[in-house]
C-alpha positions as CSV (number, residue, x, y, z in Angstrom):
1,M,-46.6,-2.6,-6.2
2,A,-49.1,-1.6,-8.9
3,V,-47.8,-0.9,-12.4
4,E,-49.1,2.2,-14.0
5,A,-51.2,1.8,-17.1
6,A,-51.2,4.2,-20.1
7,D,-54.9,4.1,-20.6
8,P,-56.2,7.6,-21.3
9,L,-59.6,8.5,-19.9
10,P,-61.9,8.8,-22.9
11,E,-63.6,12.0,-21.6
12,T,-60.4,14.1,-21.3
13,G,-57.5,12.2,-22.7
14,A,-55.8,12.7,-19.4
15,Y,-54.0,9.9,-17.5
16,S,-55.4,8.6,-14.2
17,P,-52.9,7.5,-11.6
18,S,-55.5,5.1,-10.2
19,R,-56.0,3.1,-13.5
20,V,-53.6,0.2,-13.5
21,D,-53.0,-3.1,-15.4
22,T,-51.7,-5.0,-12.3
23,P,-53.3,-3.8,-9.1
24,F,-52.2,-4.5,-5.6
25,G,-53.1,-8.1,-4.9
26,G,-54.6,-8.6,-8.3
27,R,-58.3,-8.1,-8.8
28,W,-59.2,-10.4,-5.9
29,G,-56.9,-8.2,-3.7
30,Q,-58.8,-5.2,-4.8
31,L,-62.1,-7.0,-3.9
32,I,-60.8,-7.9,-0.5
33,L,-59.8,-4.3,0.1
34,G,-63.3,-3.2,-0.8
35,V,-64.8,-5.7,1.5
36,L,-62.5,-4.5,4.3
37,C,-63.6,-0.9,3.8
38,M,-67.2,-1.8,3.7
39,S,-66.9,-3.8,7.0
40,M,-65.4,-0.8,8.7
41,I,-68.4,1.4,7.9
42,A,-71.1,-1.2,8.6
43,N,-71.7,-0.2,12.2
44,L,-72.6,3.3,11.1
45,Q,-75.9,1.8,9.9
46,Y,-76.3,-1.6,11.5
47,G,-74.9,-0.7,14.9
48,W,-77.1,2.3,15.2
49,T,-80.1,0.5,16.8
50,L,-77.9,-0.3,19.9
51,F,-77.4,3.4,20.6
52,V,-81.1,4.5,20.3
53,N,-82.3,3.5,23.8
54,P,-79.1,4.7,25.7
55,I,-79.3,8.1,24.0
56,N,-83.0,8.4,24.8
57,D,-82.4,7.3,28.4
58,K,-79.8,10.1,28.9
59,Y,-81.6,13.0,27.1
60,Q,-85.3,11.9,26.9
61,W,-85.5,13.3,23.4
62,G,-87.9,10.6,22.3
63,K,-87.1,7.7,19.9
64,P,-88.9,9.2,16.9
65,A,-86.7,12.3,17.2
66,I,-83.6,10.3,17.7
67,Q,-84.4,8.1,14.7
68,V,-84.5,11.2,12.5
69,A,-80.7,11.0,12.8
70,F,-80.8,7.6,11.2
71,T,-82.9,8.9,8.3
72,I,-80.4,11.8,7.8
73,F,-77.6,9.4,7.8
74,V,-79.2,7.2,5.1
75,L,-80.2,10.2,3.0
76,T,-76.7,11.7,3.0
77,E,-75.1,8.2,2.6
78,T,-77.1,7.6,-0.6
79,W,-78.1,10.9,-2.3
80,L,-74.6,12.1,-2.7
81,V,-73.2,8.9,-4.1
82,P,-73.7,9.9,-7.7
83,I,-71.5,12.9,-7.2
84,E,-68.9,10.8,-5.4
85,G,-69.2,8.2,-8.1
86,W,-68.5,10.7,-10.8
87,F,-65.2,11.6,-9.0
88,V,-64.3,7.9,-8.7
89,D,-65.0,7.3,-12.4
90,K,-62.9,10.3,-13.4
91,Y,-60.0,10.3,-10.8
92,G,-60.0,6.8,-9.3
93,P,-61.0,5.3,-5.9
94,K,-58.1,6.4,-3.6
95,V,-58.9,10.0,-2.9
96,V,-62.7,9.5,-2.5
97,T,-62.2,6.6,-0.1
98,L,-59.7,8.5,2.0
99,F,-62.1,11.4,2.2
100,G,-64.9,9.0,3.2
101,G,-62.9,7.3,5.9
102,A,-62.0,10.6,7.5
103,L,-65.6,11.7,7.6
104,C,-66.8,8.5,9.1
105,A,-64.4,8.9,12.0
106,I,-65.4,12.5,12.5
107,G,-69.1,11.7,12.4
108,W,-69.0,9.1,15.2
109,A,-66.6,11.2,17.2
110,M,-69.2,14.0,17.1
111,N,-71.9,11.5,18.1
112,S,-69.9,10.9,21.3
113,V,-70.3,14.5,22.4
114,A,-73.7,15.4,20.9
115,D,-75.7,17.1,23.6
116,S,-78.5,18.3,21.3
117,L,-80.6,16.9,18.6
118,W,-79.3,19.3,16.0
119,F,-75.7,18.3,16.8
120,L,-76.7,14.6,16.5
121,Y,-78.3,15.4,13.2
122,L,-75.1,17.1,11.9
123,A,-73.0,14.2,13.0
124,A,-75.3,11.9,11.1
125,A,-75.0,13.9,8.0
126,I,-71.2,14.0,8.1
127,S,-70.9,10.2,8.8
128,G,-73.5,9.6,6.1
129,I,-71.5,11.5,3.5
130,G,-68.4,9.5,4.5
131,A,-70.1,6.2,4.4
132,G,-71.6,6.9,1.0
133,A,-68.2,7.8,-0.4
134,V,-66.8,4.5,0.8
135,Y,-69.8,2.4,-0.2
136,G,-70.2,3.8,-3.7
137,T,-66.5,3.6,-4.5
138,C,-66.1,0.0,-3.4
139,V,-69.2,-1.3,-5.1
140,G,-68.4,0.5,-8.3
141,N,-64.8,-0.7,-8.3
142,A,-66.0,-4.3,-7.8
143,L,-68.2,-4.0,-10.9
144,K,-65.3,-2.8,-13.0
145,W,-62.8,-5.4,-11.9
146,F,-65.3,-8.3,-12.3
147,P,-67.3,-7.7,-15.5
148,D,-67.6,-11.4,-15.9
149,R,-68.9,-12.0,-12.3
150,R,-70.7,-8.8,-11.5
151,G,-73.3,-10.4,-9.2
152,L,-70.8,-12.3,-7.1
153,A,-68.3,-9.3,-6.9
154,A,-71.0,-6.8,-6.0
155,G,-72.4,-9.3,-3.5
156,L,-69.1,-10.0,-1.8
157,T,-68.4,-6.2,-1.5
158,A,-71.9,-5.4,-0.2
159,A,-71.5,-8.4,2.2
160,G,-68.8,-6.4,4.0
161,F,-71.4,-3.7,4.7
162,G,-74.1,-6.2,5.6
163,A,-72.1,-8.6,7.8
164,G,-69.3,-6.3,8.8
165,S,-70.9,-5.4,12.0
166,A,-71.7,-9.0,13.0
167,L,-68.4,-9.5,14.8
168,T,-68.7,-6.2,16.7
169,V,-72.4,-6.4,17.8
170,I,-71.4,-8.1,21.1
171,P,-68.3,-5.9,21.8
172,I,-70.3,-2.7,21.1
173,A,-73.2,-3.8,23.3
174,A,-70.7,-4.7,26.0
175,M,-68.8,-1.4,25.7
176,I,-72.0,0.6,25.9
177,R,-73.0,-1.3,29.0
178,D,-69.6,-1.0,30.7
179,S,-68.2,2.4,29.4
180,G,-71.2,4.2,28.1
181,Y,-72.4,4.8,24.5
182,E,-70.3,8.0,24.3
183,Q,-67.0,6.2,24.7
184,T,-68.2,3.5,22.3
185,F,-69.0,6.0,19.6
186,L,-65.5,7.6,19.9
187,A,-63.5,4.4,20.1
188,F,-65.2,2.5,17.2
189,G,-65.5,5.6,15.1
190,L,-61.8,6.5,15.2
191,G,-60.7,2.9,14.8
192,Q,-62.9,2.1,11.8
193,G,-62.1,5.4,10.0
194,I,-58.3,4.8,10.3
195,V,-58.6,1.3,8.8
196,V,-60.6,2.7,5.8
197,M,-58.0,5.4,5.2
198,V,-55.1,3.0,5.2
199,A,-56.8,0.5,2.8
200,A,-57.8,3.4,0.5
201,L,-54.1,3.9,-0.3
202,L,-54.0,0.5,-2.1
203,L,-57.2,0.9,-4.2
204,S,-57.0,1.3,-8.0
205,S,-59.4,0.9,-11.0
206,P,-58.8,-1.1,-14.2
207,G,-57.6,0.2,-17.5
208,A,-59.9,0.9,-20.5
209,A,-59.3,-2.4,-22.4
210,Y,-59.7,-4.6,-19.3
211,K,-63.4,-5.4,-19.7
212,E,-63.1,-6.6,-23.3
213,R,-60.2,-9.0,-22.3
214,M,-62.2,-10.4,-19.4
215,L,-65.4,-11.0,-21.4
216,A,-63.8,-12.5,-24.5
217,G,-65.5,-15.7,-25.4
218,R,-67.8,-15.8,-22.4
219,V,-71.6,-16.5,-22.5
220,S,-73.8,-15.0,-19.8
221,P,-77.5,-15.5,-18.9
222,N,-77.7,-11.8,-18.3
223,A,-78.4,-9.5,-21.2
224,T,-75.6,-6.9,-21.3
225,S,-75.6,-3.7,-23.3
226,R,-72.6,-2.7,-25.3
227,R,-73.5,0.9,-25.3
228,Q,-72.0,3.0,-22.4
229,Y,-74.6,5.3,-20.9
230,S,-73.9,8.4,-18.9
231,S,-76.1,9.1,-15.8
232,A,-77.9,11.8,-17.7
233,E,-78.8,9.4,-20.5
234,M,-79.7,6.6,-18.0
235,V,-82.3,8.7,-16.1
236,R,-84.2,9.3,-19.4
237,T,-85.0,5.6,-19.8
238,P,-88.1,4.0,-18.2
239,I,-86.1,0.9,-17.0
240,F,-84.1,3.1,-14.6
241,W,-87.2,4.4,-12.9
242,L,-88.8,1.0,-12.7
243,M,-85.7,-0.4,-11.0
244,Y,-85.7,2.7,-8.8
245,A,-89.2,2.1,-7.6
246,M,-88.5,-1.6,-7.0
247,F,-85.4,-0.6,-5.0
248,V,-87.4,1.8,-2.8
249,M,-90.1,-0.8,-2.1
250,M,-87.5,-3.4,-1.1
251,A,-85.3,-1.1,0.9
252,A,-88.0,0.4,3.0
253,G,-88.9,-2.7,4.9
254,G,-85.3,-3.6,5.6
255,L,-84.4,-0.2,6.8
256,M,-87.4,-0.2,9.1
257,A,-86.2,-3.5,10.6
258,T,-82.6,-2.2,10.8
259,A,-83.4,1.0,12.6
260,S,-86.2,-0.4,14.9
261,L,-85.2,-3.9,15.7
262,A,-84.3,-3.1,19.3
263,P,-87.6,-1.1,19.9
264,I,-89.6,-3.9,18.2
265,A,-88.0,-6.6,20.4
266,K,-88.7,-4.4,23.5
267,D,-92.4,-3.9,22.4
268,F,-92.8,-7.6,21.9
269,Q,-91.1,-8.2,25.3
270,V,-88.5,-10.6,23.9
271,D,-85.4,-8.4,23.9
272,S,-83.8,-9.8,27.1
273,I,-85.2,-13.3,27.1
274,P,-82.4,-15.9,26.6
275,V,-82.4,-18.0,23.4
276,S,-80.3,-21.1,22.9
277,L,-79.3,-21.9,19.4
278,M,-76.2,-23.6,17.8
279,G,-74.7,-24.2,21.2
280,L,-74.9,-20.5,22.2
281,T,-77.2,-18.8,24.7
282,L,-77.8,-15.0,24.3
283,P,-80.5,-12.5,24.9
284,A,-83.0,-12.7,22.0
285,L,-82.1,-9.2,20.7
286,T,-78.3,-9.7,20.9
287,F,-78.7,-13.1,19.2
288,A,-81.0,-11.6,16.5
289,L,-78.6,-8.7,15.8
290,T,-75.7,-11.1,15.4
291,I,-77.4,-13.6,13.2
292,D,-79.1,-10.9,11.2
293,R,-75.8,-9.2,10.3
294,V,-74.3,-12.5,9.2
295,L,-77.2,-13.5,7.0
296,N,-77.6,-10.0,5.7
297,G,-74.0,-10.3,4.5
298,V,-74.1,-13.9,3.3
299,T,-77.1,-13.3,1.1
300,R,-75.4,-10.7,-1.0
301,P,-72.8,-12.9,-2.6
302,V,-75.1,-16.0,-2.5
303,F,-77.9,-14.3,-4.5
304,G,-75.3,-12.4,-6.6
305,W,-73.7,-15.7,-7.6
306,I,-77.1,-17.2,-8.3
307,S,-78.0,-14.2,-10.5
308,D,-74.8,-14.7,-12.5
309,R,-76.2,-18.1,-13.5
310,I,-80.0,-17.9,-13.7
311,G,-80.4,-14.2,-14.4
312,R,-81.0,-11.1,-12.3
313,E,-84.8,-10.8,-12.6
314,N,-85.4,-14.5,-11.8
315,T,-83.3,-14.1,-8.7
316,M,-85.1,-10.9,-7.7
317,F,-88.4,-12.7,-7.9
318,L,-87.2,-15.6,-5.7
319,A,-85.7,-13.3,-3.1
320,F,-88.4,-10.7,-2.9
321,M,-91.1,-13.4,-2.4
322,I,-89.1,-14.9,0.5
323,E,-88.8,-11.4,2.0
324,G,-92.6,-10.7,1.8
325,A,-93.4,-14.0,3.4
326,G,-90.7,-13.5,6.1
327,I,-92.1,-10.1,7.1
328,L,-95.6,-11.4,7.3
329,A,-94.5,-14.3,9.5
330,L,-92.5,-12.0,11.8
331,G,-95.6,-10.0,12.5
332,M,-97.5,-13.1,13.4
333,F,-94.8,-14.9,15.6
334,A,-92.4,-12.2,16.9
335,H,-93.8,-12.6,20.5
336,S,-91.9,-15.9,20.6
337,P,-88.1,-15.3,21.4
338,M,-86.9,-18.2,19.2
339,A,-89.2,-17.2,16.3
340,F,-88.1,-13.6,16.6
341,V,-84.5,-14.6,16.2
342,L,-85.1,-17.0,13.3
343,L,-87.6,-14.8,11.4
344,T,-85.6,-11.6,11.6
345,G,-82.7,-13.7,10.2
346,L,-84.9,-14.7,7.3
347,V,-86.0,-11.1,6.7
348,F,-82.5,-9.8,6.6
349,F,-81.3,-12.8,4.4
350,A,-84.0,-12.0,1.8
351,W,-83.4,-8.3,2.0
352,G,-79.7,-7.8,1.8
353,E,-79.4,-9.1,-1.8
354,I,-80.8,-5.9,-3.2
355,Y,-77.4,-4.4,-2.7
356,S,-75.8,-6.9,-5.1
357,L,-78.7,-7.4,-7.6
358,F,-79.5,-3.8,-8.4
359,P,-75.9,-2.6,-9.0
360,S,-75.1,-5.5,-11.2
361,T,-78.3,-5.2,-13.2
362,C,-77.6,-1.5,-13.6
363,A,-74.1,-2.2,-15.0
364,D,-75.4,-4.9,-17.3
365,T,-78.0,-2.5,-18.6
366,Y,-76.0,0.8,-18.9
367,G,-72.4,-0.3,-19.3
368,D,-69.4,-0.1,-16.9
369,K,-67.6,3.0,-18.1
370,N,-69.8,5.1,-15.7
371,A,-70.7,2.2,-13.5
372,T,-69.9,3.9,-10.2
373,A,-71.9,7.0,-10.9
374,N,-74.8,5.1,-12.4
375,A,-75.0,2.5,-9.6
376,G,-74.7,5.4,-7.2
377,L,-77.6,7.2,-8.7
378,L,-79.7,4.0,-8.4
379,Y,-78.5,3.6,-4.8
380,T,-80.2,6.9,-3.9
381,A,-83.4,4.8,-3.9
382,K,-82.2,3.7,-0.4
383,G,-82.3,7.3,0.7
384,T,-85.7,7.8,-0.7
385,A,-86.8,4.6,1.1
386,S,-85.5,6.0,4.4
387,L,-88.1,8.8,4.1
388,M,-90.7,6.1,4.8
389,L,-89.2,5.4,8.2
390,P,-91.0,8.3,9.9
391,A,-94.2,7.1,8.3
392,F,-93.7,3.6,9.6
393,L,-93.1,4.9,13.1
394,A,-96.1,7.2,12.9
395,I,-98.3,4.2,11.9
396,Q,-96.9,2.2,14.9
397,T,-97.4,5.1,17.3
398,A,-101.0,5.8,16.1
399,T,-102.1,2.1,16.3
400,G,-99.9,1.0,19.2
401,S,-98.9,-2.0,17.1
402,W,-96.4,-3.1,14.5
403,Q,-98.8,-5.3,12.6
404,N,-99.9,-2.7,10.0
405,V,-96.2,-1.8,9.5
406,F,-95.4,-5.4,8.7
407,Y,-98.4,-5.7,6.3
408,L,-97.2,-2.6,4.4
409,A,-93.6,-3.8,4.2
410,S,-94.5,-7.3,3.1
411,G,-96.9,-6.0,0.5
412,M,-94.2,-3.8,-1.1
413,A,-91.9,-6.8,-1.3
414,F,-94.5,-8.9,-3.1
415,V,-95.2,-6.1,-5.6
416,A,-91.5,-5.7,-6.3
417,G,-91.1,-9.4,-7.0
418,F,-93.9,-9.5,-9.5
419,L,-92.5,-6.3,-11.2
420,A,-89.1,-8.0,-11.5
421,L,-90.3,-11.1,-13.3
422,F,-93.2,-9.8,-15.4
423,V,-92.2,-6.2,-16.2
424,L,-88.5,-5.6,-15.7
425,K,-87.3,-8.8,-17.4
426,P,-89.1,-8.3,-20.8
427,M,-88.4,-4.5,-20.8
428,R,-84.7,-5.0,-20.2
429,A,-84.4,-7.8,-22.8
430,R,-85.8,-5.5,-25.4
431,F,-83.7,-2.6,-24.3
432,V,-80.4,-4.5,-24.4
433,A,-81.3,-6.1,-27.8
434,R,-81.4,-2.5,-29.2
435,N,-78.0,-1.7,-27.8
436,Q,-75.9,-4.6,-29.1
């Protein structure tokens, strides 16, 4: 059992029941709980593409109209995280995660009975609020428990969200086929929500002196500010807005692929063609969805670990260049089932690391006292990027091709990579030097 700490919150002098010296399972136990919670909410985003065609087959609302629900989900998942993060920083992670798990279950249960677009949109908003509460809490908690390994910890936590749906892609697809998408929404929604709520009861955050003990005598390649910035102070610095713009550019292409992978596969006529790889034979779309989820999860701790050693901006440049090249290649070779599977895997591998690199860079730059709220505010860039999804779909509809969409997404990745190395890196070095 956790032993209560006597660390007063600096803002109020009050004691937080969620701040402990010896948490359940130690700090690695807390990290595992965060990964578990993230895995349980992953399908809300990454499983969505499997439901688009069945919903359209039943109601004939049109895919662009149905995909508005995905945009609403991402907006509510991201834009409310700063508020949820403020509650976490002040009162601890338990209550916020409990609240989030309940809303995730309610949202997918509503999806199961949605018989109008407006009801579908409402369900998306509710599940988005819940997912954001869980996501922001778990990432922020990882940053606090691992000030010495922020990239790795944020990456492992975010990996739960990226790869958490990998094991359930085939069961979800099978249940949709055998029992209908409605029953699938209900069963998975309730099951995932309950697991999150149980895990939430064991979460806690570290005491005030924890960071100094963990960083004593350590040398890091990442410049780290000693000053603790509030969110209001952070948004008045140019570095925040530069990172925000880079986050938007990188998130947009990945969200487009996440939401539209099934329609893309269908348009390239490769969705149902069998592909044999690693001793398995599956339809190209199912294979791609499974591999993509795994690689999208693996990349987060991998690049997070790399960034702990060679620096955040150097790692961003490497990953963002790979992403731009991968998207370009996908546009050229997606008509081949094998190339479609492999290249979508590369795209997701080079995209998912933004969810470890940006939060850890934010905490390095602005301190960890308000890390959950600050990282949450930066995370709203994902919601802003989701607003580009209708534009991507409009381009595809107007031209009848995905090529221009791929060109745009790859171009943004290349620009973000150059900004990371040649603009963000020197700006952040000067900023941190002034705050030592």
